[in-house]
N, C-alpha and C positions, 0 to 999 in steps of 0.2 A: 509556504503552503502550496506552492506550485500551481497557482491559478485557480485552485479550488475554492469554492465559497464555504465559509464556516457554517456548519449546522451543529449545534450543541444543545445539551440540556444543563450545562454548567454556566451559572451566572458570571463567574470570574473570567472564564474563556471568552464569553461574549463581550464583557466589559473591556478586556484587553484588545479585542478587535475594533473597539470604538474609543480610542484613547482621548479624544477630544469631546466625548459625549455626543450630543446631537439628538434631534427629534427622532423618536421611534414610533413605529406603526405596530399596533396590536391587532391580532386577528382572531376571531372566534369562528373557526371553519366548520360550518354545518353542512348538512346534506342539501338543503334548499337555499341557504343564504350564507353570506360572509359578513359577520359584524366587524366593524373597524373602530379603532380608537387611536388617539395620538397622545403623546406626552410632550411637554416642553423640553428644550435642549439641555436643561440642567436636571432632568429626571426627577422632578418634584411632584407632579400630579398628572394623572391620565384623565382624558375626557372622551366620551363617546363620539364616534364619527357617524359616517353613513352605514346603512345596512345595504349590502349589494346582493342582488339576486344571483344565485349560483347559475352557471351555464357551462359551456364547454371551456376548457382551460384557457384557450387563447383569448376568450372574451373576458374571463376573470382576470387574467394576467394584464390585459390592456387597461382594465378599470383600475387595478392596483397600481400599474405604472403611472397612470394619470395622478392619482393621489400622492404617490411618492414624489413626483416631480413638483406638484403644487406646494407640498409641505417641506420639501428638502429632507426627506427621510434618510437617516443613516443606518438604520437597522430594523429588523422585523422580529417581533415576538409573536409566535403562534401557539395558541392553546393546545396542550397535549392532554387528551381526555383519557386519563388512566382509570382503571377499575379501582374500587375502594381499597383493595388489597395492595394497590401499587403496580399490579401487573398491567400489561398492555393487551387490549382486544382489538377487534377490527377497526374501531373508530380511531384509536391511537395509531394504527398502522396507516389509515387514510390520512391523518394529519402529517405523519412523517413523509408520506409520498407527496402530499401537497408542498411540504417544505422542500423536498428535492426538486420538484418542478419549479418552484419559486426561485431557487438558487441560481437560475439563469439571469436573474435581475442583478447578481453580483453583490448583494448586501448580505452581511452577516445575519444569521437566523438563530434565534433562541427558541427552543421548544419548552414551554412552561406549563407545569402541572395545573390543570383547570378544574380539578375535582369539585370544588364548591362554587365556581364562578357564577353559574347561571342561577343557583339558589340565592346567592349574595346579591346578584343584580336584581332578581325578582323582588326580594325584601326591600331593596333601595327604592325601587319604582313604586311599590305599595306605600312605603312611608311618604312618598311624595304625592299620594292620594291619586295616583294615575289609574285611569279606567283600564279594564281588562283589554280592551281593543288597542288602546294606546301602548300598553305593556307589551302586547304581542309584536307590535311594530318595532319597538325599541329594545327588546330584550337582548338581541344578539349583539348589538353595539355596546349596550351596557355591560354585558358579560365580557366583551373584548376589553372594556375599560378596566373591569376587575382583574382580569388576566394581566393586563399591561401594568396596572398599579402594583400588583404582587411582585412582578418582575423588576420594576424599577426600585421598589423598596429593597429588594435583594441586591440589586446593582449598587445602590447607594451604600448599603452595608458592606459590600465587598470592596469598597474603595478604601476602607480603613487598613 
C-alpha cells in the first residue's frame, strides 16, 4: 500500500488490514462532541467510552491518541452519516475529512453506515430508564457503541 493508511467502507478490506484482530475504537463524530466506544480484541461486544468535547483537530487528535495508547487500539471505526437514500451529504463529507485527518495515526480506518445509530442508542438509554439529562451526556458514546457493534458484527461475519 506504499505507506498509506487504509480508509475504507468495506468490512472485509478493514478485516484484512487487521489479521490478528485487536481492540477497535468506534467514533461518533459530531459537530460539538466525539462519542467513543471500544470493543474487545475478539470483536464480540462494543461498550461506550468517553464523550470528548470537539475542539481544534490537534486537540481532538491528542485526546484520541491517549485513548488509543491506553487501550492498545488496532483500528478505528468512524460513523458515516449517510442520507436515508444512501447518498452522502455535508455531514458524511465531514466524517470522511475527519478520517483523512486521523489517518496520520497510522491505523486502518473503517467508515461505517450510522443511519440509525443515534435512534437505536436513544432507545437503549430510555429502556434503562435514564433521565433526559443523563441521556444527553451519554448519547454520543452510546451511538459510537451502536456503530462499532454493527461493524464488528459485519467483521465477524466476513471471517467465514
